[in-house]
KOLFIDO-407767 format. One line per field, with one value per residue: residue number from 1; x, y, z of N, C-alpha, C, O in turn. Coordinates in pm, 1 decimal, padded with zeros to 6 digits. Each point is the difference from the previous one (the first is absolute). Layout:
! KOLFIDO-407767
resi <- (NUM|...)
nX <- (X|...)
nY <- (Y|...)
nZ <- (Z|...)
caX <- (X|...)
caY <- (Y|...)
caZ <- (Z|...)
cX <- (X|...)
cY <- (Y|...)
cZ <- (Z|...)
oX <- (X|...)
oY <- (Y|...)
oZ <- (Z|...)
//
This chain:
! KOLFIDO-407767
resi <- (1|2|3|4|5|6|7|8|9|10|11|12|13|14|15|16|17|18|19|20|21|22|23|24|25|26|27|28|29|30|31|32|33|34|35|36|37|38|39|40|41|42|43|44|45|46|47|48|49|50|51|52|53|54|55|56|57|58|59|60|61|62|63|64|65|66|67|68|69)
nX <- (00084.8|-00127.0|00211.1|-00097.3|00141.2|00214.6|00033.6|00075.3|00203.0|-00121.4|00145.7|-00149.9|-00089.8|00067.1|-00126.7|00213.3|00139.4|-00152.0|-00083.1|00180.9|-00059.3|00081.6|-00090.8|-00174.5|00207.8|-00071.4|-00216.1|00158.6|-00205.4|00199.9|-00129.0|-00191.7|00070.6|00104.7|-00123.5|00222.9|-00137.7|00081.2|-00056.7|-00149.7|-00216.1|00177.4|-00125.8|00065.4|-00223.7|00106.6|-00206.9|-00038.8|00126.4|00165.3|-00155.0|00155.2|00092.3|00057.2|00056.9|00006.9|00211.7|-00086.9|00204.2|-00031.6|00012.9|-00178.2|00057.5|-00110.2|-00127.3|-00098.1|-00066.9|00045.3|-00127.5)
nY <- (-00118.8|00084.7|00064.5|00087.1|00167.8|-00056.5|00043.5|00200.8|-00072.0|00124.4|00146.9|-00050.7|00111.7|00159.7|00005.0|00063.3|-00105.8|00152.7|-00193.4|00132.7|-00216.2|-00094.3|00133.9|-00143.1|-00015.4|-00211.6|00019.8|-00117.2|-00092.8|00016.1|-00181.7|00066.8|-00088.6|00190.0|-00039.5|00025.3|00129.2|-00198.3|00137.0|-00160.7|00062.9|-00046.1|-00131.9|-00181.7|-00000.6|00075.7|-00062.5|00218.9|-00091.9|00078.4|-00155.1|00002.8|-00029.8|-00086.2|00164.0|00212.8|-00071.3|00207.3|-00092.1|-00210.6|-00043.6|00084.7|-00212.2|00179.6|-00153.8|00099.3|00051.1|-00218.0|00116.8)
nZ <- (00000.0|-00162.6|00032.9|00182.5|-00050.6|00033.3|00218.3|-00068.2|-00060.2|-00144.7|00084.5|00161.3|-00173.9|00144.0|-00186.1|00043.7|-00140.2|-00068.9|-00083.4|00014.5|00018.9|-00186.5|-00157.7|-00002.2|00088.8|00015.0|00062.4|00110.6|-00003.5|00103.7|00022.0|-00100.9|-00195.9|00064.5|-00184.5|-00012.8|-00123.6|-00074.3|-00170.8|00047.2|00022.3|-00129.7|-00130.7|00113.1|-00034.2|00183.2|-00061.6|00042.3|00161.4|-00131.3|-00054.9|00162.3|-00204.6|00198.7|-00145.5|00074.4|-00024.1|00015.6|00009.8|00070.9|-00219.6|00105.4|-00044.3|-00082.2|00104.0|-00176.8|00208.5|-00020.9|-00144.5)
caX <- (-00084.8|00077.4|-00037.1|00008.1|-00074.7|-00003.9|-00101.1|-00134.6|-00045.1|-00117.9|-00095.5|-00096.9|00017.2|-00101.9|00057.7|-00038.8|00026.4|-00004.5|00121.9|-00017.7|00106.8|00129.6|00078.4|-00075.5|-00043.3|-00104.4|00024.5|-00090.5|00005.2|00019.8|00056.2|-00020.4|00093.4|-00008.5|00114.9|-00005.7|-00027.2|-00014.9|-00080.0|00066.9|-00009.7|00060.3|-00089.2|-00127.2|-00034.1|-00081.7|-00070.0|-00010.8|-00103.6|00010.1|00077.2|00109.6|00086.4|00142.4|00058.4|00145.8|00061.8|00096.1|00065.9|-00066.9|-00141.6|-00079.5|-00060.9|-00132.3|-00104.2|-00133.6|-00051.5|-00129.1|-00108.7)
caY <- (00118.8|00124.0|00102.6|00137.1|00042.9|-00107.9|-00094.5|00052.7|-00040.0|-00085.9|00050.6|00101.6|00131.6|00097.5|00126.3|00115.1|00117.7|-00050.5|-00038.2|00056.9|-00044.5|-00037.0|00116.2|00073.8|-00098.3|00030.5|-00066.8|-00108.1|-00043.7|-00144.4|-00036.0|00109.9|00109.9|00063.6|-00029.6|00054.7|-00106.4|00030.2|-00105.1|-00101.8|00056.4|00132.5|00109.5|-00011.1|00079.3|-00079.1|00097.9|-00015.7|-00095.0|-00123.6|-00110.7|-00039.0|-00111.0|00031.9|-00091.6|00003.3|00114.3|00057.5|00119.3|00043.0|00025.0|-00119.8|-00003.3|-00056.5|-00001.0|-00004.7|-00134.0|-00028.4|00013.1)
caZ <- (00000.0|-00007.8|00096.7|-00046.6|-00117.7|-00098.9|00045.4|-00025.5|-00133.6|00006.4|00098.6|-00040.4|00061.0|-00038.6|-00047.7|00081.9|-00084.2|-00137.7|-00070.9|-00133.7|-00088.2|00059.1|00042.9|00102.2|00099.5|00097.3|00128.7|00035.0|00139.9|00011.4|00131.2|00093.2|-00026.9|-00131.5|-00086.4|-00135.1|-00096.6|-00142.6|-00063.3|-00080.2|-00135.9|00018.3|-00038.8|00072.9|00118.2|00091.3|00082.6|00145.2|00041.4|-00078.0|00057.2|-00089.0|00039.7|-00016.1|-00097.5|00001.6|00067.6|-00094.1|00055.3|00121.7|-00025.5|-00023.9|-00133.6|00027.6|-00102.2|00057.9|00027.0|-00064.2|00098.2)
cX <- (00089.3|-00051.5|00006.6|-00082.5|-00012.6|-00106.8|-00142.2|-00052.9|-00113.8|-00104.1|-00092.5|00027.6|-00110.5|00068.2|-00053.7|00033.9|00016.8|00138.5|-00020.5|00116.4|00131.6|00076.2|-00070.2|-00052.9|-00114.4|00036.3|-00104.9|00014.1|00006.2|00066.0|-00009.6|00092.4|-00023.5|00129.3|-00017.2|-00017.0|-00010.7|-00078.0|00085.9|-00000.4|00049.4|-00090.9|-00130.7|-00011.1|-00091.1|-00057.0|00006.5|-00114.6|00003.4|00081.0|00104.1|00074.5|00144.1|00062.8|00151.3|00044.2|00109.5|00055.1|-00073.5|-00146.4|-00071.9|-00064.1|-00131.5|-00088.6|-00134.2|-00045.2|-00131.9|-00108.7|-00101.3)
cY <- (00125.2|00100.5|00136.8|00025.2|-00113.5|-00103.4|00045.2|-00039.7|-00101.0|00047.1|00105.5|00129.6|00091.4|00129.4|00115.1|00133.1|-00051.0|-00026.2|00042.7|-00036.5|-00017.7|00120.4|00085.5|-00098.9|00052.2|-00066.8|-00107.9|-00029.2|-00151.7|-00027.2|00115.0|00118.4|00055.2|-00026.8|00072.8|-00115.3|00055.3|-00114.9|-00099.6|00041.2|00144.5|00117.3|00003.0|00104.8|-00087.6|00095.1|-00033.0|-00096.5|-00131.8|-00103.7|-00041.8|-00119.9|00042.6|-00105.9|-00010.6|00117.9|00050.2|00129.9|00055.4|00035.5|-00132.6|00013.7|-00074.6|-00002.4|-00013.0|-00145.0|-00018.4|00008.2|-00109.7)
cZ <- (00000.0|00102.1|-00064.6|-00124.5|-00101.3|00036.0|-00025.6|-00137.6|00014.9|00099.6|-00059.6|00075.1|-00053.2|-00041.5|00084.8|-00067.2|-00141.6|-00058.2|-00145.1|-00090.2|00072.8|00055.7|00104.8|00103.0|00085.9|00130.9|00020.9|00148.9|-00000.4|00134.4|00099.0|-00019.6|-00139.9|-00077.0|-00132.4|-00097.6|-00140.8|-00063.7|-00078.4|-00147.7|00009.4|-00033.5|00079.6|00109.8|00084.5|00103.7|00149.2|00029.5|-00074.8|00078.2|-00102.5|00058.0|-00025.7|-00091.2|00013.8|00086.0|-00093.0|00057.9|00122.1|-00016.2|-00017.2|-00137.2|00015.3|-00123.9|00069.8|00016.7|-00074.7|00105.2|-00017.2)
oX <- (00095.5|-00120.3|00048.6|-00099.0|-00107.4|-00058.8|-00093.7|-00118.7|00011.4|-00112.0|00033.1|00052.9|-00075.7|00087.3|-00121.2|-00052.7|00077.9|00093.0|-00093.8|00074.6|00013.9|00074.0|00053.9|-00118.6|-00011.4|00115.4|-00114.8|00101.9|-00090.6|00087.4|00085.6|00004.5|-00058.1|00109.5|-00112.4|00057.8|-00041.8|-00004.8|00104.8|00100.9|-00064.8|00023.0|-00083.5|00099.4|-00086.4|00074.7|00020.6|-00104.9|-00076.9|00104.7|-00031.5|-00013.3|00030.5|-00001.4|00057.9|-00081.8|00084.8|-00074.8|-00014.3|-00065.7|00055.8|-00052.9|-00001.6|00024.4|-00007.9|00013.5|-00074.1|00016.0|-00098.5)
oY <- (00009.1|00009.1|00013.9|-00068.5|-00019.1|-00062.0|-00076.8|00018.4|-00098.2|-00051.1|00065.5|-00000.8|-00038.6|00049.9|00016.7|00104.0|-00092.0|00079.1|-00045.6|00087.0|00037.2|-00014.3|00101.8|-00032.7|00119.6|-00036.0|00011.6|00031.9|-00067.8|00075.1|00015.2|00089.9|-00066.5|00007.8|00017.3|-00107.1|00113.8|-00110.3|00036.2|-00013.0|00081.2|00110.7|00087.8|00041.8|-00070.5|00067.7|-00114.7|00004.9|-00090.7|00031.2|-00018.1|-00033.6|00057.8|-00119.0|-00104.5|00080.1|-00077.3|00096.0|00121.4|00035.2|-00093.7|00105.8|-00114.6|00071.0|-00052.0|-00081.5|00096.2|-00051.6|-00005.1)
oZ <- (00077.2|00024.7|-00112.2|-00025.9|-00057.0|-00088.6|00021.9|-00027.0|00073.4|00000.1|-00098.8|00111.2|-00089.0|00071.0|00013.7|00039.6|-00025.0|00015.7|-00065.3|-00045.0|00116.5|00097.3|00043.4|00000.0|00026.6|00023.3|-00042.9|00061.1|-00048.5|00043.2|00087.1|00084.0|-00085.8|00055.8|-00047.3|00018.7|-00021.7|00054.5|-00053.5|-00069.3|00065.9|00048.7|-00021.9|00059.4|-00052.2|00070.7|00039.4|-00064.1|00031.6|00056.8|-00117.6|00117.7|-00104.4|00031.5|-00029.4|00045.3|-00044.6|00018.6|00015.0|00098.0|-00057.1|-00034.1|00044.8|-00097.6|00111.3|-00091.3|-00019.9|00110.5|00073.8)
//
């Protein structure tokens, strides 16, 4: 089992500040903390309140995609 940020891959989180593409990180709430996040699709925007899944960690940012509802 991986610890720390790398161990968050596959976990669900909630967008708390809109993610507006790879160059405009937003924020997500995961494990009771706020984290900077970018979208898996570099051109995607993900709105506040969207449930996301952590796909990867890149340069200290969580890479996320919208969870299927």
